[in-house]
C-alpha positions in Angstrom: 116.4 60.9 77.6 114.1 61.0 80.7 111.8 58.0 81.0 108.7 58.3 83.2 108.0 55.2 85.2 104.6 54.2 86.4 104.2 53.3 90.0 102.4 50.0 90.5 99.2 51.8 91.7 99.1 53.8 88.4 99.1 50.9 86.0 96.0 49.9 83.9 96.1 46.5 85.7 95.8 48.2 89.1 92.8 50.3 88.0 91.1 47.3 86.4 91.5 45.3 89.6 90.2 48.2 91.7 87.2 48.6 89.3 86.3 44.9 89.6 86.6 45.1 93.4 84.3 48.1 93.6 81.8 46.4 91.2 81.7 43.2 93.2 81.2 45.2 96.4 78.4 47.3 94.9 76.7 44.2 93.5 76.7 42.6 97.0 75.3 45.8 98.5 72.6 46.1 95.9 71.6 42.4 96.4 71.3 42.9 100.1 69.4 46.2 99.9 66.4 45.7 97.7 63.6 48.2 98.6 61.7 47.0 101.7 58.2 45.9 101.2 56.9 48.4 103.8 56.6 52.0 102.8 56.8 54.5 105.6 55.2 57.4 103.6 51.4 57.6 103.9 49.7 56.0 100.9 47.0 58.7 101.1 48.4 62.1 101.9 46.5 64.2 104.5 45.4 67.6 103.1 47.4 69.3 105.8 50.6 68.0 104.2 49.8 69.0 100.6 51.5 72.2 99.3 50.4 71.9 95.7 48.6 69.4 93.5 48.3 69.4 89.7 46.8 67.0 87.2 48.9 66.7 84.1 47.0 65.7 81.0 48.3 63.2 78.6 51.1 64.5 76.3 51.4 67.7 78.4 54.1 68.9 80.8 54.4 70.5 84.2 57.1 72.4 86.0 57.4 73.5 89.6 59.9 74.5 92.3 60.2 72.1 95.2 62.0 73.3 98.3 64.7 71.2 100.0 63.2 68.7 102.4 59.8 68.7 100.7 58.7 65.7 98.5 57.1 65.3 95.1 54.7 62.4 94.7 53.7 61.2 91.2 50.5 59.2 91.1 49.8 57.1 88.1 46.0 56.6 88.5 45.5 55.0 85.1 48.8 53.1 84.5 49.9 55.5 81.8 53.1 54.2 80.1 55.7 56.5 81.3 56.2 59.9 83.0 59.6 61.5 82.3 61.4 63.8 84.7 64.3 66.2 84.6 65.7 68.2 87.6 67.8 71.4 88.1 69.4 72.9 91.2 67.1 75.9 91.7 69.9 77.9 93.3 72.4 77.2 90.4 70.8 75.9 87.3 74.1 75.0 85.8 73.9 71.9 88.1 71.4 69.5 86.6 70.3 65.9 86.7 72.7 63.4 85.2 71.1 60.1 84.3 74.3 58.3 83.3 76.0 59.2 86.6 72.9 58.2 88.6 73.2 54.7 87.0 77.0 54.5 87.1 77.7 55.7 90.6 75.1 53.5 92.1 76.1 50.5 90.0 72.6 49.8 88.9 70.0 50.9 86.4 67.2 49.7 88.8 65.9 52.9 90.4 63.7 52.1 93.4 63.2 53.1 97.0 66.5 54.0 98.6 68.1 55.1 95.3 69.3 58.6 94.5 68.9 61.0 91.6 72.4 62.5 91.2 73.6 65.8 89.6 76.5 66.3 87.2 78.5 67.5 90.2 78.2 64.3 92.2 75.5 65.6 94.6 72.1 64.4 95.5 69.2 66.2 93.8 66.5 63.9 95.1 66.0 60.6 97.0 63.4 58.0 96.2 61.6 57.4 99.5 58.6 55.4 98.3 58.0 53.4 95.1 55.1 51.0 94.5 56.1 50.3 90.9 59.8 49.5 90.6 59.8 49.8 86.8 61.6 52.9 85.7 64.0 53.6 82.8 67.2 55.7 82.9 68.7 54.3 79.7 66.5 54.5 76.7 65.4 58.2 77.2 62.1 60.0 76.6 60.2 60.5 73.3 61.4 62.9 70.6 59.9 63.9 67.2 62.2 61.3 65.6 61.0 58.5 67.9 57.3 59.5 67.3 58.0 59.3 63.6 59.6 55.9 63.8 57.0 54.5 66.2 53.7 56.1 65.1 54.5 57.9 61.9 53.5 61.1 63.7 56.4 63.5 64.2 54.0 66.3 65.0 52.8 64.4 68.2 53.9 66.1 71.4 57.0 64.6 72.8 59.2 64.7 75.9 62.2 66.4 74.5 60.1 69.4 73.3 58.1 69.4 76.5 61.3 69.7 78.6 62.5 72.6 76.4 59.2 74.4 77.0 59.4 73.7 80.7 63.0 75.0 80.9 62.0 78.2 79.1 59.7 79.0 82.1 62.8 79.4 84.2 65.0 81.3 81.7 66.7 78.1 80.4 66.9 76.6 77.0 67.5 73.4 75.0 71.2 73.3 76.0 70.1 73.0 79.6 68.2 69.7 79.0 70.0 66.4 79.0 69.1 62.7 79.3 66.1 62.1 81.5 64.6 59.2 83.6 61.1 57.9 82.8 59.1 56.6 85.7 56.5 53.8 85.2 58.4 52.6 82.2 58.7 48.8 82.2 61.8 48.5 80.0 64.2 45.6 80.2 66.9 44.0 78.1 66.2 40.7 76.4 68.6 37.8 75.8 69.7 39.4 72.5 70.6 42.7 74.2 67.6 44.6 72.8 65.4 46.9 74.9 61.8 45.5 75.2 58.7 46.6 77.0 57.2 44.4 79.8 53.4 44.5 79.7 51.1 44.4 82.7 53.8 45.6 85.1 52.6 49.2 85.8 49.3 49.1 87.7 46.7 51.8 88.2 47.4 53.8 91.4 51.2 53.2 91.4 53.1 56.1 92.9 56.6 57.2 93.6 57.9 59.8 96.1 61.0 62.0 95.6 62.4 63.9 98.5 64.2 67.1 97.4 67.7 67.1 98.9 68.3 70.7 97.6 66.0 73.4 96.2 64.8 72.0 92.9 63.2 73.0 89.6 61.3 70.0 88.4 60.0 69.3 84.9 57.7 66.4 84.1 56.5 65.2 80.7 53.5 63.0 80.5 54.3 61.3 77.1 54.4 57.6 76.4 57.8 56.0 76.6 59.2 55.3 73.0 59.1 51.6 73.7 55.7 51.4 75.3 53.2 48.8 74.1 50.4 49.6 71.7 50.1 50.5 68.1 48.8 54.0 68.8 50.1 56.6 71.3 48.2 56.7 74.5 48.7 58.8 77.6 46.4 59.2 80.6 46.4 62.0 83.2 48.8 61.7 86.1 48.9 63.7 89.4 51.9 65.6 90.8 51.7 66.4 94.5 54.2 68.5 96.4 54.0 67.7 100.1 55.7 68.3 103.5 57.6 65.2 104.2 59.2 64.4 107.5 62.9 65.3 107.9 65.4 62.6 107.0 67.0 60.8 110.0 70.8 60.2 110.1 70.1 56.5 109.5 67.7 57.2 106.7 67.5 54.4 104.2 68.6 56.6 101.3 71.5 58.1 103.1 73.0 54.8 104.1 72.4 52.8 100.9 76.2 52.4 100.4 79.5 54.2 100.3 78.6 55.9 97.1 75.4 57.3 98.6 77.2 58.4 101.8 79.8 60.2 99.7 77.2 61.9 97.5 75.3 63.2 100.6 78.6 64.5 102.1 79.0 66.5 98.9 75.4 67.7 99.1 75.4 68.6 102.8 78.6 70.5 102.6 77.0 73.3 100.6 
């Protein structure tokens, strides 16, 4: 009888040790590289840079194509509790945003300036180049008919899941093309008992976030309250989406050099 022997580098112990080493290295990198206080992007965009601008009413959705190298700014003028986003590669829509990989590969659920939004193929869809809020959720997900029923007793209320399906349909896509999303301006944290809770008074009027497209993108936004948002009744205020001509990324760009995971993801992206 032939017996297969594992090499030392193939044992579970080897991979556990390797995992712990990478985890410690990533934790040290993330601790050193919190988003700088200074934001290079102009806080008020000159009209000459703006390609498109749209106001998205509460509970409504918006979808747009954003060319590689351009940026999308989301402006939360009224501190609305959450704006969800989903992304597809406009040149091959089978490649789409992967929220779990975005968290896992970067070893953090804290998305802020310098972090990346990754696809299910290990490539960079978008980079976060400015962020005045720092409170975003990639774990709990957006609203659904079920969450609206549990939270408000209103399953008929517009929700993020259905909004994304509607947005996808504008591009010949369907429900199977929509996966887990990230929700910006969503002040969610985990308490001492391991439960998700909402932090009040974190999101401020006028907060904004900039996403630089690292490939041609289809963007879908849903302006629905996060399922954990504070308040006994659903409330969503208008937000602005602005597509603008951002400066090209430098080789030493903060997002590109955030760590070995980021550098590897950009190598995968730039190769195509």
